[in-house]
C-alpha positions in Angstrom: -4.8 -5.5 6.9 -6.8 -8.6 7.3 -10.5 -9.1 7.2 -12.8 -7.6 4.5 -14.3 -4.4 6.1 -17.7 -4.7 4.4 -18.1 -8.1 6.0 -18.4 -6.3 9.4 -21.3 -4.2 8.4 -24.8 -5.4 9.3 -25.4 -6.8 5.8 -22.8 -9.6 6.2 -24.0 -12.5 8.4 -21.3 -15.0 7.6 -18.3 -13.2 8.9 -16.8 -16.0 11.1 -17.1 -18.6 8.4 -15.6 -16.4 5.8 -12.6 -15.2 7.8 -11.8 -18.8 8.8 -11.9 -19.8 5.1 -9.5 -17.0 4.2 -7.1 -17.9 7.0 -7.0 -21.5 5.7 -6.9 -20.9 2.0 -4.9 -17.8 1.3 -1.7 -18.0 3.3 0.3 -16.5 0.4 -1.3 -13.1 1.2 0.6 -13.1 4.5 3.9 -13.7 2.7 3.2 -11.1 0.0 2.2 -8.5 2.7 5.4 -9.2 4.7 7.6 -9.0 1.5 5.9 -5.7 0.5 6.5 -4.2 3.9 10.1 -5.3 3.9 10.6 -3.7 0.5 9.0 -0.4 1.7 11.2 -0.4 4.8 14.4 -1.0 2.8 13.4 1.6 0.3 13.3 4.2 3.1 16.4 3.0 4.9 18.5 3.1 1.8 20.4 6.5 1.6 19.3 9.0 -1.0 22.9 9.7 -2.1 24.3 7.4 -4.8 26.1 4.3 -3.5 29.0 4.4 -5.9 28.6 7.2 -8.5 29.6 5.9 -12.0 29.7 2.2 -10.9 27.3 -0.4 -12.4 27.0 -2.1 -9.0 26.1 1.2 -7.3 23.6 2.0 -10.0 22.0 -1.4 -9.7 21.7 -1.2 -5.9 20.2 2.3 -6.1 17.7 1.2 -8.8 16.7 -1.9 -6.9 16.1 -0.2 -3.6 14.2 2.6 -5.4 11.9 0.0 -7.0 11.0 -1.4 -3.5 8.8 1.6 -3.0 6.3 -0.2 -5.3 5.4 -2.3 -2.3 2.7 0.3 -1.8 1.1 -0.8 -5.1 1.1 -4.3 -3.8 -0.7 -3.0 -0.6 -3.3 -1.3 -2.8 -4.0 -4.4 -4.9 -4.3 -6.5 -1.7 -6.6 -4.0 -0.1 -9.1 -4.1 -2.9 -8.6 -7.9 -3.3 -9.6 -8.6 0.3 -12.3 -6.1 0.4 -13.8 -7.5 -2.8 -13.7 -11.2 -1.9 -17.2 -11.2 -0.3 -18.7 -9.6 -3.4 -18.1 -12.6 -5.6 -18.5 -16.4 -5.6 -21.4 -18.7 -4.9 -22.9 -16.7 -2.0 -21.9 -13.1 -2.7 -22.7 -10.3 -0.3 -24.3 -7.1 -1.6 -22.3 -4.0 -2.0 -22.0 -2.2 1.3 -24.0 0.9 2.3 -21.9 4.0 2.4 -22.1 5.3 6.0 -21.9 1.9 7.8 -18.9 0.9 5.6 -17.0 4.2 6.1 -17.7 4.1 9.8 -16.4 0.6 10.2 -13.5 1.2 7.9 -12.3 4.3 9.9 -12.7 2.4 13.1 -10.0 0.1 11.8 -7.7 2.7 10.3 -7.8 5.5 12.8 -6.9 4.2 16.3 -3.4 2.9 15.5 -2.9 5.7 13.0 -3.8 8.5 15.5 -1.8 6.9 18.2 1.2 6.7 15.9 0.8 10.3 14.8 0.6 11.7 18.3 3.3 9.5 19.9 5.9 9.8 17.1 5.3 13.5 16.7 6.1 13.9 20.4 9.3 11.8 20.0 10.3 13.8 17.0 10.0 17.0 19.0 12.5 15.6 21.5 14.9 14.0 19.1 15.1 16.8 16.6 14.5 19.7 19.2 11.6 21.1 17.1 10.2 24.4 18.2 7.9 25.5 15.3 4.7 24.8 17.2 2.4 26.3 14.6 4.0 24.1 11.9 3.8 21.1 14.2 0.2 21.7 14.9 -0.7 22.0 11.2 1.4 18.9 10.3 -0.4 16.9 13.0 -3.8 18.1 11.9 -2.9 17.3 8.3 -2.0 13.8 9.3 -5.2 13.3 11.4 -7.5 14.6 8.6 -5.8 12.4 5.9 -4.7 15.5 4.0 -1.1 14.5 3.4 -1.5 13.5 -0.3 -2.9 17.0 -1.1 0.0 19.2 0.0 3.8 19.2 -0.2 4.9 19.8 3.4 4.3 16.3 4.7 6.7 14.9 2.1 9.6 16.8 3.7 9.2 15.2 7.1 9.8 11.9 8.7 6.2 10.9 8.3 6.1 11.3 4.5 4.9 7.7 4.2 1.6 8.7 5.8 0.4 9.9 2.4 -0.8 6.3 1.9 -3.3 6.7 4.7 -4.8 9.6 2.8 -5.0 7.4 -0.3 -6.7 4.7 1.7 -9.2 7.3 3.0 -10.0 8.4 -0.6 -10.5 4.8 -1.6 -12.7 4.2 1.4 -15.0 7.0 0.3 -15.6 5.6 -3.2 -15.5 1.8 -2.5 -19.2 1.3 -2.0 -19.8 3.0 -5.4 -17.0 0.9 -7.0 -18.5 -2.3 -5.5 -21.9 -1.5 -7.1 -20.3 -0.9 -10.5 -18.3 -4.1 -10.2 -21.3 -6.2 -9.3 -24.4 -4.6 -10.7 -23.3 -3.4 -14.2 -22.1 -5.0 -17.3 -18.7 -3.6 -16.7 -17.9 -6.0 -14.0 -14.5 -5.7 -12.2 -12.6 -6.4 -15.4 -14.3 -3.7 -17.4 -14.0 -1.3 -14.5 -10.2 -2.0 -14.3 -9.8 -1.6 -18.1 -11.7 1.7 -18.1 -9.7 3.0 -15.1 -6.4 2.1 -16.7 -7.4 3.5 -20.1 -8.1 6.9 -18.5 -5.8 7.1 -15.5 -2.5 5.9 -16.8 -2.4 8.1 -20.0 -3.5 11.1 -18.0 -0.8 10.4 -15.3 1.9 9.9 -17.9 0.9 13.2 -19.5 0.9 15.0 -16.1 4.3 13.7 -15.2 5.7 14.6 -18.6 4.2 18.1 -18.4 5.7 18.5 -14.9 9.1 17.4 -16.1 9.0 19.8 -19.0 8.1 22.8 -16.8 10.3 22.5 -13.7 9.7 25.1 -11.0 6.2 25.8 -12.2 2.8 24.8 -10.7 2.7 22.0 -13.2 5.7 20.3 -11.6 3.9 20.4 -8.2 0.6 19.2 -9.6 2.4 16.3 -11.3 4.1 15.3 -8.1 1.0 15.3 -6.0 -1.1 13.6 -8.7 0.7 10.3 -8.3 -0.1 10.2 -4.6 -3.8 10.5 -5.0 -6.6 8.1 -6.1 -7.0 9.2 -9.7 -3.5 7.9 -10.5 -3.9 4.8 -8.3 -7.4 3.7 -9.2 -6.4 1.0 -11.7 -4.4 -0.8 -8.9 -7.5 -1.0 -6.7 -9.8 -2.0 -9.6 -7.3 -4.7 -10.5 -7.5 -6.0 -7.0 -11.3 -6.4 -7.4 -10.8 -8.2 -10.7 -8.4 -10.6 -9.0 -10.9 -11.2 -6.2 -13.6 -12.1 -8.7 -11.4 -14.5 -10.7 -10.0 -16.1 -7.5 -13.5 -16.7 -6.1 -14.7 -18.2 -9.4 -11.6 -20.3 -10.0 -11.9 -24.1 -9.6 -9.0 -26.5 -9.2 -5.3 -25.8 -8.9 -2.9 -23.9 -11.1 -3.0 -20.3 -12.2 -5.9 -18.7 -10.3 -6.8 -15.9 -12.7 -8.9 -15.9 -15.9 -7.8 -15.2 -19.4 -9.0 -11.6 -19.4 -7.0 -10.6 -16.4 -4.0 -12.6 -17.6 -4.2 -10.9 -21.0 -4.4 -7.5 -19.3 -1.3 -8.2 -17.2 0.7 -9.7 -20.0 -0.4 -7.1 -22.5 0.4 -4.3 -20.1 4.0 -5.6 -19.5 4.5 -6.2 -23.2 3.4 -2.7 -24.0 5.7 -1.2 -21.4 8.6 -3.2 -22.8 8.0 -2.2 -26.4 7.4 1.4 -25.5 10.8 1.6 -23.7 12.5 0.3 -26.9 11.1 3.2 -29.0 13.5 6.1 -29.4 12.4 9.6 -28.3 9.1 8.7 -26.8 8.0 10.2 -23.5 8.2 8.2 -20.3 5.1 6.2 -19.2 5.7 7.4 -15.7 3.8 5.6 -12.9 2.3 3.2 -15.3 5.6 1.3 -15.6 5.8 0.5 -11.9 2.1 -0.1 -11.6 2.0 -2.7 -14.3 5.1 -4.5 -13.0 3.7 -4.6 -9.5 0.3 -6.0 -10.6 2.1 -8.8 -12.5 4.4 -9.4 -9.5 1.4 -9.7 -7.2 -0.3 -12.2 -9.5 2.8 -14.3 -9.9 3.6 -14.4 -6.2 0.0 -15.2 -5.4 0.1 -18.2 -7.7 3.4 -19.7 -6.4 3.1 -22.7 -4.0 6.4 -21.7 -2.4 4.9 -18.3 -1.5 1.9 -20.0 0.1 4.3 -22.2 2.0 6.2 -19.1 3.2 2.9 -17.6 4.4 2.3 -20.5 6.7 5.5 -19.8 8.6 4.5 -18.5 12.1 7.0 -15.6 12.0 5.8 -14.5 8.6 2.2 -14.6 9.7 3.0 -12.5 12.8 4.9 -9.9 10.8 2.0 -9.7 8.3 -0.5 -9.2 11.2 1.6 -6.3 12.5 2.4 -4.9 9.0 0.0 -1.9 9.4 1.7 -0.8 12.7 5.1 -1.5 11.2 4.3 0.8 8.3 3.2 3.5 10.6 6.3 3.3 12.7 9.1 2.5 10.2 9.9 5.9 8.7 10.0 7.9 11.9 12.1 5.1 13.5 14.5 5.2 10.5 14.9 9.0 11.0 15.6 8.6 14.8 18.2 5.9 14.5 19.7 7.4 11.3 20.3 10.5 13.3 22.2 8.5 15.9 24.4 6.8 13.3 25.5 9.8 11.3 29.1 9.6 12.4 29.4 5.9 11.4 30.7 4.8 8.1 28.2 4.4 5.2 27.7 0.7 5.4 28.1 0.2 9.1 25.6 3.1 9.7 23.2 1.5 7.2 23.4 -1.9 8.9 22.9 -0.5 12.4 20.0 1.7 11.3 18.4 -1.2 9.5 18.5 -3.5 12.5 17.7 -1.0 15.2 14.9 0.8 13.3 13.5 -2.6 12.2 13.3 -3.9 15.7 11.9 -0.6 17.0 9.3 -0.6 14.3 8.3 -4.1 15.3 8.0 -3.2 19.0 6.2 0.0 18.0 3.7 -2.0 16.0 3.0 -4.2 19.0 2.5 -1.2 21.3 0.1 0.4 18.7 -1.9 -2.9 18.6 -2.2 -2.9 22.4 -3.2 0.7 22.4 -5.8 0.1 19.7 -7.1 -2.9 21.7 -7.5 -0.7 24.7 -9.5 1.7 22.6 -11.7 -1.1 21.4 -10.5 -1.1 17.8 -10.7 -4.4 15.7 -7.1 -3.7 14.7 -6.0 -4.2 18.3 -6.7 -7.9 17.9 -4.1 -8.5 15.2 -6.0 -7.4 12.2 -4.4 -5.3 9.5 -5.6 -2.4 7.5 -6.2 -4.1 4.2 -8.5 -6.9 5.2 -8.4 -10.2 6.9 -8.4 -11.1 10.5 -5.6 -12.9 12.2 
């Protein structure tokens, strides 16, 4: 999740200068990445059953940990932000060519991902005594081919979080085209984001409302899968490109984003707030969490305290390993959760959090070593969303 992938294609000569510049000037990204990964981990470790049914405290805890899943939106914004940095500024690079970009991008995503799929599937077979070999073969193939967001079965296993790799693959395929639209047309990244939001969010809200109104039908399934695929998530990536443009053109201190982007974020949050106050209106669905996450990223990015946190060595190290941690965390939670079933609710939760967290960290280190042995750039401490460590 570190260096901008298009900067490693043959069309980018200034890679070393630019990655050094990013390491020195954007430490808050390491903090935001680490916080987002922690949120996703806690979301998955938190039990599905209500903490204290009927109690306000229990409801608050359940709601808070459910919202932590929005760390994926933060990852999406950061992915596009880092990939788009080289497209703007005083010496912008041209939009990348399709095949060189896709090849380089997959050389970053695949080694650790494939190692994680094969190794953690093998461990799952042992821990859970699995014997459906045909089902295991198809599940493994689905992971390896980035098909998880397109079918239901992966969401019932301990690698459900791998749907995000499928989403990244989809974004990888259209990024060269988006980069051209953002840099060569009058739309620019701002117009691109506004257009994507104007189409994607209403369609997603309609799909989710339709699915909720027709439970047990194909519509419910379509609505569920829709939110895990690029059409529903495109505004998040486009907003990341918009933020990259504004950041590169910003001069001086203070708020780093322009009036247009600031108005989009503030207007989106105001719209969501007012919509929630109206009686009898349908839910806005995914748009609510997306708008909140976009604003959260922008605010955190602008805070000096977050930049200071990003300079802490431990935070930088966790950020560098965040891709591997993401790949390991949900299977590890399932393994250690199985071992703590007989414990009390809170003691089991605490033990699972600590053990699965440490195991995910160790697993991420092993994946990085394995990727390094295979010659992947991610083996040298670079994450899946962009900059080099």
